[in-house]
N, C-alpha and C positions, 0 to 999 in steps of 0.2 A: 493376229489371234494366237494366243498361247495354246498349244495343243496339250492333250493329256500326257503327263510324264508318269511312267510306271515307277511307283515307289514301293519297295518291298519292306514290310514290317515283319519281324520274325520273333520266335521264342526259342531260347537255347534248349537243347535236348536234356531230358532228365538223366541223371546218372543211374547206372544199372545196379541198384542195391537190392538185396534179397530180403524177404519177410518170412519168418519161420512159420507163422501160423496162418491158417486159412479160415477166417471167421467172418467173411463178408456177408452182409445182410442180403437175403435173397430178393427182397423187394427192390433193390437197386440193380438186380441182374436182369431186369426185363428189357434187355437190349435187342432181343430178336423180334419184338412186337412192332415191326416196321412193314409198311406196304411197299414191297420191293418193286412193284410196277411203277412207283413214283420215283424210284432211284435212277439217277442218270446211268445209262448203260456203261459208260466209261468208269464209273465208280464201283460197279457190282463186283468186279474181280477183286479189287482191294478190300471191299466190304466182306466178301465171303472168306478171304484169307484171314482177315481180322477176327471174324467170329469163330473160325476154326481154332486159331491160336488161343482165343479167349477161353473157349470151353475146354480145351485140352490142358490149360495152365492149372497147376495145383496150388501154386502160391499166388496170393493176392497181388504181389509185386509184379508178377508176370502178366496177370490180367490187366493191370494198369498200363504196363509197357505196351501190350498189344493195342489197347485203345489209343495210347499216346502216339504210337506209330501211325495209326489211321488218321488221327487229328492233324498230325504234321503233314501228311501227304494228300489229304482230301481237299478238294476245291468246292465241294458242295456245302454252301454256307447255311443250308438248312439241316444237314445231316451231322457234320462233325460237332456242332454245338451240343447236340443231344448226348453224345458220348462224353464230351467234356463235362457236361452237367452231372453225369454219372460219377466221374472221378471226383468232381467237386463235392458232391453229397457224401460219397463213401469216405473220402479222406477226412472231411470235416468231422464226421461221426466217430472215426476210429482213432484220431490223433490222441485224444485225452486218455484213452484206455490202453494204448499200445506201450510196448517196452521201449527202452532207449534205443535199441538197435533198429527197431521198426520205425520209431518216431521221426528220425531224421529223413528217411525216405518219404514218409507220408507228408511231412511238412513241405518238402520240395515239390511233391506232386500237387499238394493243395495250392501252393503259391503259383505253380505252373497253370493250374486250372483257372485261378483268378486272373492271371495274365491273359489267358485265352478268352475269358469272359469280357475283359476290358477291350480286347481287340474287336470282338463282335460288336460291342457298344460303339466303338470308334468308327468302324466302317459303316455303321448304321446312322452315324451323325449324332449320337447321344453322348456328347463330350463330357458333361458333368458326371454321368454314371461311369463312363470310362475312367476318368481321373480318380474317382473314389476307389474303384476296384484296383487300379494300378497301384495307388498308394498303399493299399492294404497288402498287396502282393510284395511290394518292396520291403515293407516293415517285417514281414515273415522271413524273407530271404536274408535281410540284414541280421535278424536275430540268430540265424544259424550260420552266419559268415559265408553265405552262398553268393560269391561274386558274379557267377554266370547267371544266376537268377535275377539279381539286380540289373545286370547288363541287358537281359532280355526285355525287361519292362522299360528301362531307360530308352531303349531303342524305339519302343512304341510311343513313349512320352514325347520323344523328339519329333515323331511324326505328327502328333497333335500340335506341338509348338510351331512346327513348320506351317501347318494348315491355318493356324491362327496368326501367322505373320511374325512370330517371335523367332526370327531367323538366328540371332546370336545364341539364344538358349538352345535351339535345336542343334546347331553345329557343335556346341560344347558337349552335349550329350552323345552325339554321334562319334566325336573324336574319343571321348572317354570309353564308349563301347568298343571302338576299334582297338584301343590299347589293351583292353581286357581280353578280347577275342584272340589277339596275337599272342598274348601271354600264355593262353591255354591251347594254342594251336587249333583254334576252331575255324579251320579253312572254310567249312561249309557255310558259315554265317558271316564271314568276312566279305564275301562278294556282295550280299544284299546291303551291308552297311556302307561299303564304298559306293554302291549305286545310289543310296540315299543322299550321301554327301554330294555326289556329282549332280543330283537333281537340284539341290539348293543352288549350286553355282550356275547351273543351267538357267534356273529361274531368275538369278541375279544378272544374267546376260554375260557372264564370264565363260565364254564357250571353250577357251583353251584349257582352263583348269577342269571344266566339266568333262571334256573329251578325255583328258588324262585319267580321271577317276573312272569313267565308263570303261575305258580300255583295261584299266587295272582290275576292275570288277569282273570283266569278261574272262581274264586269265584265271581267276579263282573259280568261276563257274565251270570253265573247261577242265580245270584241274580235278574237280570233284565230280564231273559229269552231270552237273545240274542243268538239265535241258530248259527248265522254266527260266532260270537265271540267265542263260544264254539268250533266250528269246527276249527277255527284258533289255539286256545290253544292246542287242541289235536294234530293238525298237527305239531306244533312247538315242543311239547314235544317229538313227534316221531322223529323229526330232531335231538334232543339231543341224543336219543338212537342210531340213525343211526351214528352220529359222534363218538359214543363210540363203534361202530362195533357190537352193539346188534341189528342185523337186524330183527330177528323175533319179538322182542318187538316193534321195530319201525313200522313194518307192522300192528301190533295190533292197535296202536294209529292212524296211517294213515286211517285205515278202520273205526275207530270210527268217525274220521273227515268226511270221505266220506259218512257215513250213515246219518249224520246230513245234509250234503250238498245236498244229494238226496231229502231231504224234500223241498229244495228251488232251483229248477233247474235253476233259473235265475242268480244265483251267479256263472257265468261262470269263473270268475277269481279265485275264491276259488277252484272250481272243477279242473280247469286247474293246479293250483299250487300243490294241493294234488296228482293229477294223475301223475304229473311230478315226485314228490318225490317217489311215488310207483315205477315208472319206474327206478329211480336211485337205489332203493333197489334191484330190479331184475337184474340190470346191475352189481351191486356189487356181486350178487350171481352167476354171469356169465350165467344167463338165458337170453341170448341176444334176442331171438325171442320174449319172453314175454315183455322184456323191450322196444323193438322196437314198439310193439303195443301201449303201454302206451305213449311213446314219440310222436308218430304220432297223437294219439288222442289229446294230450296236444297241439301240434303245431296248429291243426285246431282251437281249442278253443282260443288260444292266437291270431291267425290271425283274428278271428271273432271280438274280442274286441280291436284289435289294440295294444296289449301289446308287444312292440318291444323288451324289455329286455327278456321277457319270450320266444319270438321267437328266439332270439340269443342263449339262453340256450338250447332250443330244437334242433336247428341246430347242436350245438356243441355235444350234447349227442348222436344224431343219427350218427354224424360223428365218434364218438368213437367206435360205434358198427361196422361200416364198417372198421375202422382201425384195430379193434381186429380180424376181419375176413379177413384181408390182402387185402381188396379192397381199396387200398390207393387213387386211382383216385377219387372215389366217396367221400371218407373221406375228401380229400382236398377241393372238391367243397362245401361240407357242412360247413367245418371249415371256409372257406373264407366268406360264407354268414354270419356266426356267427360273424366273426371279423369285417366285414363292419358295421353291426348294432351296435356292441359294440363301435366302434370308433365314430359313429354318436351320440350315447348317451353320451359318455364321462365318463362312470362310471368306476373307476379304477378296481373294482373287476371283472366286466364283460370283460374288455379289457385284464386283466391278464390271465383269464382262456382261452379266445379265442386265445390269442397269444401263450400260452403254448401248446395248442392242435395243432395249425398250425406248431409250431416248431417241434413237434414229427413227424407230417406227412412229413415235408420237410426232416427230418433226414432219414426217411424210403425211401424217394424219392431221397436221396443222393444229395440234394441241400443244401450243408453245409452253404453257405453264408446267405441264407434266414433263415435257421434254427437258426443260431447264432443271427441274427438281432432280430428275434421274441422272442427268449429266453431272450435276454437282456431286451426287452420291458416288458416281463412277470415279470422278477426280479424287474425292476424299479417300476412297479405297485404294486407288493407285498410289497416292501420297503415303498412305499407311504402309503399303507393301515396300515402297522404296526407302522410307525413312525409319520404320520401327525396328530398332535393334540391329540394323544391317550395316550402319556406318559407325565409326568410332566417335563417341561424344567429344566435343571440344573441351579441352582441359581448362577448367575455370581458373582464372588468375586470382591469386590471393592478394589482398590489399597489403601494401608495404607501409609499415609505420616507422617513422624516424623519431628516435628518442634523443632529446637534448642531453648532453652530458653536463652533469652538475659540477660546477667549479669547486675544486677542493680548496677549502679554506684552512690554512694552517694557523692555529693559535699558538703564538709564542708564549711560553710560560717563563716568567722571570722569578728567579729565586732571590728573594731579598733576605739577606742576613743582617738583621739589626742587632748590632752589638750594644747591649745595654751596659753602659758603663755607669755604675752608680756614682762614681766620683766626678763625672763631667756633666754638670747640670746644663751648661750652655749647649752642649752637643745634643742633649735630650730635647731641649726647646726647639733647636734647629730642625731636629728630626720630626717633631710634632708638626711644626709649620710646613715642613716639606711634605709630610703625609697629607695634611689638610689641603695644601695647594694641589697635590696630585689628585686627590679626590675631587676637588673642584674642577680640574681639567677633564677628569673622566666624566663628571656630570655634564659639562658643556658638550663633550664629545657625544654622549648618549643622546642629548637633546638634538644635536645636529643629525645624528643617525636616524632618530625617530621621525624628525621632520622630512628627511629624504625618503624614508619608508612610506610616509603618508603620501608624498608627491608621486612616488613610484606606483603605489597602489592605485591612486586615482588615474594615473596614465594607463596602467594595466587595464582598469575597468573600461576606459574609453576605447582602448585597442580591442578588448574583448567584444564590446558592443559593435565596433566597426567590423570586426571579423565575423560576428554573427549575422550582421546585415549583409555582408558579402556572401556568406554561405547561403542565406535565404535567397538572395538574388541568383546565385549560382544554381540552387535547387529549382527555382522557377524557370530559369533558362533551360536547364536539363530536362525538366518535365515538358516544357514547350517543344524542345527539340525532339524528345521521345514521341510526343503526341504527333508532331509533324511527320516523323519517320513512319509511325504506324499508319497515319492517314495516307502517306505516299505509297506505303506498301499495299494498303487496301486498294488504292486506285490502280496501282500497277498489276496487282493480282486480278482485279476485275477486268482490266484490259487484256491480260494474258488469257483469261478465261473466255473473253469475247473472241479472241483470236482462234481458240480451239473450236468454238462454235462456227466461226466463219470458215475455218479450214474444212469443217465437216460438210459444208455445202459445195466445196470445190470438187470437181471430178478427180478421182485418184489417177496417178500416173499410169497405172496398169490399164485402166479403162481407155485413157487417151491413146496409148501406144497400141492397144488392141484394134482401135478403129482408124487411127491415123498413124500408121507405123513410121512414116517418114515425116516427122513433125518436131516442133519444139514449142515450149511455152516459157517466155521470159517474164517472170512475175516478181516485181520489186516494190512492195508497199513503202510509202514514205515513213509511216509510223508502224506501230506494232500491228494494228489492224488497218484495213484499206477500204476505199470507196470503189476501186477497180476490182473486177473479178472476171474469171473465165468460166464458161458454161458449156456443157455437152449433153446431148440426149441421143442415144443410139436408136435407130429405126430399123424396120425389117430389111429394107434394101439400101440403107445409107446411114448417114450420121449428120446431126445438126451440131454446129459449134459456134461460139460467139465470144467476142472480147467486149467487155462493158466497162463504162466509166461513169460512176454515180456521182451526184453532186457532193462536193467536199471530199475530205479524206479523214483518216483517223477514225475515232469512234462515231461521229455523225455520219461519215461516209459509209462506214460498215453497216450501220443501222439501215440506211437507205438501200444498201446492196442486198440485205436480206429480203426486203419487200420486193425489189425488182427481180431477184432470183426466183422468188416464189411466183411472181407474175409469169415469167418464162415457163416454169414448170407446169403451172395450171393451163397455160395456153396450149401446150402440147399434150399433156397427160389427161387433163379434164375435158378440153374442148376438141382434142384430136387434130389440131392444126399442124401442118408440115410446111406450108408455103411461108418463106421467111417474111414477106411483107404482111401477110395475114397474122403471123405470130406477133409481129411488132404492133399491129393495130390492136389486137386483143390484149397484149401486155400493157400498152398505154392505158386502155380502158380499165384494167384491173388496178394498175398503180394509182390512177387518178381516184378511183373509188376508195382505195385504202386510205389515201391522204385526205379525202373529203370527210372522213369520219372525225377528223380533228376539229376542235372549235376554232383553232387558229388556221389562217390560210397558209397552206404548205405548197410551195412551188418546186419542191425537189423532184428529181427524176434521174434519168441517165441518158448518155450517148452510147450507141452500140453499133457494132457491125456483126451481122449474123449470116451464116452460110449453111446451105444444104448441099452435101456432096453425095452424089449417087453415081458410082463408077467414074466416068469422065465427064459427067454432067454436073455443073455447078449453078446453084441459084443463090443470089445475094440480095440482102436489103440492109439499109443502114439509116441510123439516126445520127446525123452529123459526121460519123466515122466512116471513111471510104474503104474500098477494097483495092489493094495493089496486086497486080499480076505481072510477074516478070517472065518474059518469053524471049529466048534467044538474045539476052542482054538488053532488052528494051522493057521499060516499065510502063504498063498500061493501067490507068486509074479509072475505077468505076465509082462515081460520086454518090454520096448519100443524100437523103432528103434533109433539108435544113430545118428540122424540127426535132426536139428531144422527145424521149419517152417521159411524159409528164404533162402537167397542165400547160396549154399553149393556145393562144388566140387563133381562131380559124384553122384548126388542124385539117390536114389532108391525109388520105390513105397513103401508106408507105409503098414505094415501088419495088417490085421484085425483078431483078435483072437475071437473065439466063445466059450462061457462058459455056461453050464447048471447049473442054480442056485438051491439051496435048501432053504427051509424055515429056517430062522434064520441066513443065511449068511449075512455078513457085508462087504460092498465094500468101499474102500477109494481111492480117487485120490487127488493129492496135488501138490503144487509147492515146491521148495527146501528151501524156507525161514525158515520153522519151524526147520528142521533138521540142518541147517547151523548156527543157532543162538549160539553165545558165551554166556557162563554163568557158573553156578555151582560154587563150592568152588574154582576151579583152573582156571576159566575163559576159559574153552575149549568148542569146538563145542558139541552140543547135539548129532549129528549123527543119521543116520537112524536106527541103532541097538536099541538105547534107545527109539526112536520114535515108533518102532515096539512093544517093550515091553509095552510101555504105552497103545497103542491101544488094545493089547491082554488083559491087566489087567482090562479094563473097559467094557468088552463085555456084562456083565450082566445089564448094565445101559441102560436107554432109550437114544435115539439119542440126545435129548435136553440136558440131563445130561452129555452125553459124550462131547458135545461141551463145556459145562461149565468146566469140568475136564481138557480138553485139554488146554483151555484158562488159567486156574489157574496154570497148570503145566508149561506152557510157561513163565508166569510172575514170578513164583518162580525161574525157571532156569535163566532167564535173570537178575533178581535182579536189581541192579543199572546201569547195562550196557545199552548202546544204542541198539535199535533194528537194526539188521544188514540189513534186506531185507524185502520186502513185503511178506505176508503170505496168502495162500489160501488153505484150507483143506475142502473137501466135503466128507461126510459120508452118506451111504445109507444102510438101513437094509431091507432085503427081508422078 
């Protein structure tokens, strides 16, 4: 779960220019008409100081500066917009009638007030209104060559781009802003910009670059004594540790952030964000009661300041706690609240997380259609965040054309000088015949050339027709190949999606290690999705766990596994069964009922070994799959009932076996995929005998090391041969 990252949007300070005349409209000076009882106590001192400066100021410029200082330093999102609105109305009215010396100041103040209005729209989730106001502010700042004014709005625009997933555009604007700020030595605003850049790399998963930017931003905050900025930097460094699962370290930095924020109670947004992140840490530690306290406190703060994205996150996080406590009705209610706000805001990241949470709740509520629809939306939003403008586009290759070089034909010109000699008649006659003969030869030559051209043209037409036919065939082949690739991609994408759904029903590693600290799970599907699966259900005084092998593998096996997994969940959660034999009896009944709904006869089902571990007491039941217990180097086998979970002639109740365990005992349950694998020098099956020897030989190793050795032994045995079946092996040491 991605936690809230504190992102600072800011506006550059107005330059201190004087205005010679004081002709402000008194109707805009109604700034004292506030109910001070509703003002946050931490704001009152700043407010009183502002009002005193305002009323003492003789120049309009100083009145504007007094209110601007309040706007810059106030965190009351209901109060500062009122004073900003005063500046907006006043400057808009006075710009046209002011002198040139006054006009520049008023234009800057007016542009600044527009930027602040846009920020208010932005944090309220009204993006279209925010963009319109920001663009108007930029136009004014550019008209007066105010680079810092443009810089301020661009920084806010970058924030919108980031929230909309336009990461490349956001980074360009932040870098441009940073360059301008350094040019004008605006140290106070460099820290927030560095923080915003860090937040982007943080969200992209590049923790090293993000940490560098966060540390650099912290230096600037400390340089200018910006307590709020320092709290943000500490908070975001805590986020990086949290992402790396260093929960204790993350708490240290969050508390540093909160210590600074406690000095400025008016920063409700900062307090809310840090409090939310602390709640997430306690949630990750499975301390749900403590996490709930922090989330509820955060929700109230976000509601007070109208931060709707924060409200969406809080609803989702509180819903997760109810979901973990199996209160799915309440979880669905909260997830829906989160989803509605997320859709209204239109942020891909928020929509993605809310849709994912709702999908999980609908799966638990067995509303498969809604669950699938929302999970698809979650994946769509995730793909959008990962792909949209964050990676460099592949450079399209331009087609290369080859041009034939035309052969140069050199025409030889012959100069013929015919000397007409009047006195040699014979020579003239000879010349006439010679000329006639030459012309005759030329005519013959032209006929030959014309005939050859005719033949050549005919051959060329034939070649062109053949070429066109080849091109047509090539086009058909290419289209068929493209269509085949598209179909193949669709199938692969569907199977990958099925894998995500199947992974969602598998117990997370954190849950397994919480209840079975000395254990391993070796899970190796033959294809992308599997018929094998492992299952776990924590109980009040123990834990149920199982290794299951459903009929088939790949997509058919995975579909059967969903039905069988649901049967196990219902047997425990709906019918309240904890005895392994009774669980298998009820699961068989549920699975048979599900498959009997089909018009075709379905005989699919599963083999399974299921255990209940309560302290040193073990109960086991199995359908075809046994339990192996290794004690003091000896392997003891408890056999399963020879009947599957599914349709079976003359079924009998499954037997529950009880075993008293000793310290150092090792338990193993598994599917048949490992022992049935072909390999070795002669390409034979591994068989259970060799599998037993392997397990006995590695008893001195830790469970994590055992998993590694089992995996290596399998790969060595398989060699170049194809994996025969799905594999699931669970080992537990007492």
